[in-house]
C-alpha positions as CSV (number, residue, x, y, z in Angstrom):
1,M,39.0,55.2,36.7
2,L,42.0,54.4,38.9
3,D,43.2,56.7,41.7
4,W,46.8,55.9,41.0
5,L,48.7,54.3,38.0
6,I,52.4,53.5,38.6
7,V,54.4,53.2,35.4
8,G,57.3,50.9,36.2
9,G,57.5,47.8,38.4
10,G,61.1,48.0,39.7
11,I,62.3,48.8,43.1
12,H,60.8,52.3,43.0
13,G,57.5,51.2,41.6
14,V,57.1,48.4,44.2
15,H,58.2,50.5,47.2
16,L,55.9,53.4,46.3
17,A,53.0,51.0,45.7
18,C,53.6,49.7,49.3
19,V,53.6,53.3,50.5
20,L,50.4,54.3,48.7
21,L,48.6,51.2,50.0
22,G,50.1,50.9,53.4
23,K,50.7,54.6,54.4
24,A,48.4,56.7,52.3
25,G,45.4,54.3,52.5
26,I,44.8,53.9,48.8
27,A,42.4,51.0,48.2
28,S,44.1,48.2,46.2
29,E,41.3,48.2,43.6
30,R,42.1,51.8,42.8
31,L,45.8,51.3,42.1
32,R,47.6,49.4,39.3
33,I,51.3,49.0,38.3
34,L,52.1,49.0,34.6
35,D,55.2,47.1,33.7
36,P,56.2,45.1,30.6
37,H,57.9,42.2,32.4
38,E,56.4,38.9,33.4
39,T,56.7,39.7,37.1
40,L,57.3,42.8,39.2
41,L,61.0,43.4,39.9
42,A,62.0,41.0,37.1
43,R,64.3,43.5,35.4
44,W,66.0,44.4,38.7
45,E,66.5,40.7,39.5
46,T,67.9,40.0,36.1
47,C,70.4,42.8,36.3
48,T,71.6,42.1,39.8
49,A,71.9,38.3,39.1
50,A,73.9,38.9,36.0
51,T,76.7,40.7,37.9
52,G,77.3,37.7,40.2
53,M,77.1,40.0,43.3
54,E,76.8,38.5,46.7
55,F,76.0,41.7,48.7
56,L,74.2,44.9,47.6
57,R,75.9,48.2,47.9
58,S,73.1,49.7,50.0
59,T,72.5,49.4,53.8
60,S,70.2,47.2,55.8
61,V,67.6,49.9,56.2
62,H,67.1,50.6,52.5
63,H,64.7,48.1,50.9
64,V,61.1,48.1,49.6
65,A,59.2,47.5,52.9
66,L,57.7,50.3,55.0
67,D,59.5,49.8,58.3
68,P,63.2,50.6,57.9
69,H,64.1,47.6,60.1
70,D,61.9,45.1,58.3
71,L,64.7,43.5,56.4
72,W,66.6,42.8,59.6
73,Y,63.5,41.3,61.2
74,Y,62.9,39.2,58.1
75,A,66.5,37.8,58.2
76,K,66.2,36.9,61.8
77,R,62.7,35.4,61.4
78,Y,63.7,33.1,58.5
79,G,67.2,32.2,59.7
80,Y,69.5,33.7,57.1
81,G,72.4,33.5,59.5
82,E,75.7,35.3,59.9
83,R,76.1,35.9,56.1
84,A,72.8,37.9,55.9
85,F,74.6,41.3,56.2
86,F,78.2,42.5,55.6
87,G,80.4,45.2,56.9
88,R,80.0,48.4,58.9
89,Y,76.9,49.5,56.8
90,Q,75.3,46.0,57.2
91,R,74.9,45.6,53.4
92,P,72.3,42.9,52.8
93,A,73.0,39.6,50.9
94,L,71.4,39.6,47.4
95,N,69.4,36.5,48.1
96,L,68.0,37.9,51.3
97,F,67.1,41.2,49.7
98,R,65.4,39.4,46.8
99,D,63.4,37.1,49.0
100,H,62.3,39.9,51.2
101,S,61.2,42.0,48.2
102,R,59.2,39.1,46.9
103,A,57.6,38.7,50.3
104,Q,56.5,42.4,50.3
105,V,55.0,42.0,46.8
106,A,53.0,39.0,48.2
107,A,52.1,40.8,51.4
108,F,50.5,43.7,49.6
109,G,49.1,41.6,46.8
110,L,51.0,43.6,44.2
111,D,51.2,40.8,41.7
112,R,47.4,41.1,41.4
113,L,47.7,44.8,40.7
114,H,50.3,44.3,37.9
115,L,49.2,45.1,34.4
116,R,51.7,43.6,32.0
117,G,52.4,46.2,29.3
118,R,54.6,49.0,28.1
119,A,53.6,52.7,28.1
120,T,53.6,54.3,24.7
121,A,51.8,57.6,25.2
122,L,50.7,60.0,28.0
123,Q,47.8,62.5,27.6
124,R,46.3,65.0,30.0
125,T,42.5,64.5,30.5
126,E,39.8,66.5,32.3
127,T,40.0,64.2,35.3
128,G,43.7,63.2,35.3
129,W,45.8,61.3,32.8
130,G,45.5,58.7,30.1
131,V,48.3,56.2,29.5
132,E,48.4,54.3,26.2
133,C,50.1,51.0,26.3
134,D,50.3,47.9,24.2
135,Q,47.3,46.5,26.1
136,G,45.1,49.5,25.4
137,R,44.3,52.8,27.3
138,L,44.4,53.3,31.1
139,E,43.0,56.3,32.9
140,A,43.9,57.5,36.4
141,R,43.5,60.6,38.5
142,R,47.2,60.4,39.3
143,V,50.1,58.8,37.4
144,L,53.5,58.1,38.9
145,L,56.4,57.6,36.5
146,A,58.8,55.1,38.1
147,I,61.0,54.7,35.1
148,S,64.6,53.7,35.5
149,V,67.7,53.9,33.3
150,S,68.0,50.1,33.2
151,E,66.8,49.9,29.6
152,Q,69.5,52.3,28.2
153,P,72.8,50.4,28.6
154,R,75.8,52.4,27.5
155,W,77.5,51.0,24.3
156,P,80.8,52.6,23.3
157,A,80.9,53.3,19.6
158,W,83.6,50.7,18.9
159,A,81.4,48.0,20.6
160,A,78.3,49.0,18.7
161,T,80.3,48.7,15.4
162,L,81.5,45.3,16.5
163,R,78.0,44.1,17.4
164,A,76.7,45.3,14.0
165,A,79.5,43.2,12.3
166,G,78.3,40.1,14.2
167,G,81.1,40.1,16.7
168,P,80.9,38.3,20.0
169,V,80.1,41.3,22.2
170,W,77.4,41.6,24.9
171,H,76.3,44.2,27.4
172,L,75.8,43.0,31.0
173,Y,72.6,44.9,31.1
174,E,71.1,44.4,27.7
175,P,67.7,42.7,27.8
176,G,67.9,38.9,27.7
177,F,71.6,38.7,28.5
178,H,72.7,35.7,30.6
179,P,76.4,34.7,31.3
180,D,75.7,31.4,29.6
181,A,75.7,33.3,26.3
182,L,79.5,33.8,26.7
183,P,82.0,31.5,24.9
184,R,82.7,28.4,27.0
185,E,86.4,28.4,25.9
186,G,89.0,31.0,25.1
187,A,89.8,34.4,26.5
188,L,87.1,36.8,27.8
189,A,87.4,40.5,28.2
190,V,85.3,42.5,30.6
191,I,85.2,46.2,29.9
192,G,84.5,48.7,32.8
193,G,85.9,50.1,36.0
194,G,83.0,50.2,38.4
195,I,81.5,47.7,40.9
196,S,79.5,45.8,38.2
197,A,82.5,45.3,36.1
198,V,84.6,44.0,39.0
199,Q,81.8,41.8,40.4
200,V,81.1,40.1,37.0
201,A,84.8,39.7,36.3
202,L,85.3,38.0,39.6
203,A,82.3,35.7,39.1
204,L,83.5,34.7,35.6
205,A,87.0,34.1,36.9
206,R,85.8,31.8,39.6
207,N,84.2,29.6,36.9
208,A,86.9,30.1,34.3
209,P,90.2,30.8,36.1
210,G,92.9,32.4,33.9
211,R,90.5,33.3,31.0
212,V,89.3,36.7,32.1
213,T,90.9,40.1,31.5
214,L,89.3,43.1,33.2
215,L,90.0,46.2,31.1
216,M,89.7,49.4,33.2
217,R,90.3,53.0,32.2
218,H,91.6,53.9,35.6
219,A,93.0,52.3,38.8
220,L,90.5,51.2,41.4
221,R,88.6,54.0,43.1
222,I,87.5,53.0,46.6
223,A,84.2,54.3,48.0
224,D,81.5,52.8,50.2
225,F,78.7,54.1,48.0
226,D,78.3,55.7,44.6
227,S,77.9,59.1,46.3
228,P,79.1,60.2,49.8
229,P,77.1,58.9,52.8
230,G,76.1,62.5,53.7
231,W,73.6,62.4,50.8
232,I,71.7,59.5,52.3
233,G,70.3,61.7,55.0
234,P,69.5,65.4,55.5
235,K,73.1,66.6,55.9
236,E,73.8,67.3,52.2
237,L,70.2,67.3,51.0
238,R,69.4,70.4,53.1
239,R,72.1,72.3,51.3
240,F,70.9,70.9,48.0
241,L,67.3,71.9,48.5
242,A,68.3,75.4,49.6
243,E,69.8,76.0,46.2
244,P,67.0,77.4,43.9
245,N,69.1,77.3,40.7
246,L,68.5,74.0,38.9
247,E,71.7,74.3,36.9
248,R,73.7,74.5,40.1
249,R,71.7,71.6,41.5
250,R,72.7,69.6,38.5
251,A,76.3,70.5,39.1
252,M,76.0,69.4,42.7
253,I,74.7,66.0,41.6
254,V,77.5,65.5,39.1
255,G,80.1,66.6,41.7
256,A,78.7,64.2,44.3
257,R,78.6,61.1,42.1
258,Q,81.5,58.6,42.4
259,P,81.3,56.7,39.1
260,G,83.6,53.8,38.5
261,S,84.1,53.1,42.2
262,V,83.9,50.0,44.4
263,P,83.7,49.3,48.1
264,D,86.9,48.3,49.8
265,D,85.9,44.6,50.2
266,V,85.2,44.3,46.5
267,A,88.6,45.9,45.7
268,R,90.3,43.5,48.0
269,S,88.6,40.5,46.4
270,L,89.9,41.7,43.0
271,R,93.4,42.2,44.2
272,R,93.4,38.7,45.7
273,A,92.0,37.1,42.6
274,E,94.7,38.9,40.5
275,Q,97.5,37.7,42.9
276,Q,96.1,34.1,42.5
277,S,96.2,34.5,38.7
278,L,92.4,33.9,38.5
279,L,92.2,36.9,36.2
280,Q,94.3,39.7,34.7
281,V,93.7,43.5,35.2
282,R,94.8,45.9,32.6
283,L,94.6,49.7,32.9
284,D,93.9,50.8,29.3
285,H,91.0,51.5,27.0
286,V,89.8,50.3,23.6
287,Q,90.2,52.5,20.6
288,R,89.0,50.1,17.9
289,A,87.9,46.5,17.7
290,Y,88.5,44.1,14.8
291,L,86.5,41.0,14.1
292,Q,88.8,38.2,12.8
293,T,87.9,35.5,10.3
294,D,88.1,32.9,13.1
295,G,85.5,34.7,15.2
296,T,88.0,36.2,17.7
297,V,88.3,39.9,18.3
298,D,91.3,42.1,18.5
299,L,90.9,45.0,20.8
300,E,93.3,47.8,19.8
301,L,94.3,49.5,23.0
302,T,96.4,52.6,23.6
303,R,99.2,50.2,24.6
304,G,99.1,47.1,22.5
305,V,96.4,44.7,21.3
306,L,94.2,42.3,23.4
307,R,92.9,39.2,21.5
308,T,89.7,37.7,23.0
309,H,87.0,35.2,22.1
310,G,84.2,37.3,23.8
311,V,83.7,40.8,25.0
312,L,81.4,41.7,27.9
313,L,80.6,45.4,28.5
314,A,80.0,46.5,32.1
315,T,79.9,50.2,31.1
316,G,76.8,51.2,33.0
317,F,73.9,53.2,31.6
318,E,73.4,56.3,29.4
319,Q,72.9,59.3,31.6
320,H,70.3,61.0,29.5
321,R,66.7,61.3,30.7
322,P,65.0,57.9,30.7
323,G,61.7,57.2,29.0
324,G,62.7,57.5,25.4
325,A,60.6,58.6,22.5
326,W,57.1,58.2,24.1
327,L,58.1,60.4,27.0
328,D,59.7,63.0,24.7
329,A,56.4,63.1,22.8
330,A,54.4,63.4,26.1
331,I,56.6,66.3,27.2
332,A,55.9,68.2,24.0
333,A,52.2,67.4,23.8
334,N,51.5,68.3,27.5
335,D,53.9,71.2,27.8
336,L,55.7,69.6,30.7
337,P,58.4,71.9,32.2
338,L,62.0,70.9,32.0
339,A,65.2,72.2,33.6
340,P,68.1,73.3,31.4
341,C,69.6,69.8,31.7
342,G,66.4,68.3,30.1
343,Y,65.2,66.6,33.3
344,P,61.8,67.4,34.9
345,R,61.2,70.6,36.8
346,I,59.2,69.3,39.7
347,D,58.0,70.6,43.1
348,R,58.8,69.3,46.6
349,A,56.0,66.7,46.3
350,L,57.7,65.3,43.1
351,R,54.8,66.7,41.1
352,W,55.6,67.5,37.4
353,A,52.1,68.7,36.6
354,P,48.8,68.4,38.4
355,G,48.2,64.6,39.0
356,L,51.6,63.6,37.4
357,Y,54.4,62.5,39.7
358,V,57.9,61.2,39.2
359,T,60.5,59.2,41.0
360,G,64.0,57.7,40.3
361,A,66.2,59.4,37.8
362,L,63.3,61.7,36.8
363,A,63.2,63.1,40.3
364,E,66.9,63.7,40.9
365,L,66.7,67.5,40.7
366,E,64.6,67.2,43.9
367,L,66.0,64.1,45.5
368,G,69.7,64.6,44.6
369,P,72.4,62.1,43.5
370,V,70.8,59.2,45.4
371,A,67.5,59.6,43.5
372,R,68.1,56.5,41.3
373,N,69.1,54.3,44.2
374,I,67.1,52.3,46.8
375,V,67.4,55.1,49.3
376,G,66.0,57.4,46.6
377,A,62.9,55.3,46.5
378,R,62.5,55.7,50.3
379,H,63.0,59.5,50.1
380,A,60.4,59.5,47.3
381,G,58.0,57.5,49.5
382,E,58.2,60.1,52.2
383,R,57.3,62.9,49.8
384,L,54.6,60.9,48.0
385,A,52.9,59.7,51.2
386,A,52.5,63.3,52.3
387,A,51.2,64.3,48.8
388,A,48.7,61.5,48.7
389,A,47.3,62.3,52.1
390,G,47.0,66.0,51.3
């Protein structure tokens, strides 16, 4: 039997595996990471590469290594140069962050601990938990659910209807999407108003100047992060954790989030590209979409019609609890406690039940609005290291 089984091999799963091995002293033969992809971090790498981003939105001290300054040391050691970090918050370049993350996977031997499979059921046992997956059954004294929202991209109803009719519409974050799938000729419409939409529109416009229209519901919203910086550290979290009512905590999370926002440098890049006629920005939203006999699509807006040869959604993710049907069934079968919003009711150690822990979105009623982000993984690591040592 394993001591720890981590379900999910993204940023959270990898960082927390490093924490358990490097801080809590868990032996590597007693820990495994269950993830359906060919390699750890594969889903994260696919999603970030698809946006065309150059720099992450996080700071230089938020990454998967244990030492907060490790990314900076790594950049200096391997000569990443002046373009390794950007701006007042020293946001890391995507290629640097990716290489550093892979180096941590190698340093801790996490690739050897990776079990390729997808969780399908969770049952309480006399000595811990059993996890069913498409490779069989795994048992562990402690299970950590490191499940992200990355497999639930948000599809507007009109876009789902268009896809069902065979229309040329894709979601930036749907499994298997690659920009090469987009039409090589004709107009392209990118739908969305946040950083991913702006980044992918800019990347497409650089390769296909004049073909791209970015369709946004609202004018640019400028923010350094997707929640105010005070939530990164104890300033806001102290107030959050002092609130015992989980409904009020949920309201604080919703109020703190800044969806559909972009950092100032990304906004300036968009304005510059628009001035140079590399792309067009329209403030409007789609009411209906019509597939034409020639394969083009007419997007009916509140003010006019936009004809396009391909539609790319950058509309983010559904905000409901991640995990899907198998986790729903596990909650019912094991009587796992939920808050009124449907998310786990957990303690300070991120424990949902004896031997069952959560991180990421599942832990946001304890970690606040940054729970899903890289900094949320680091906050979770601090809690989990203490719990594992206890």
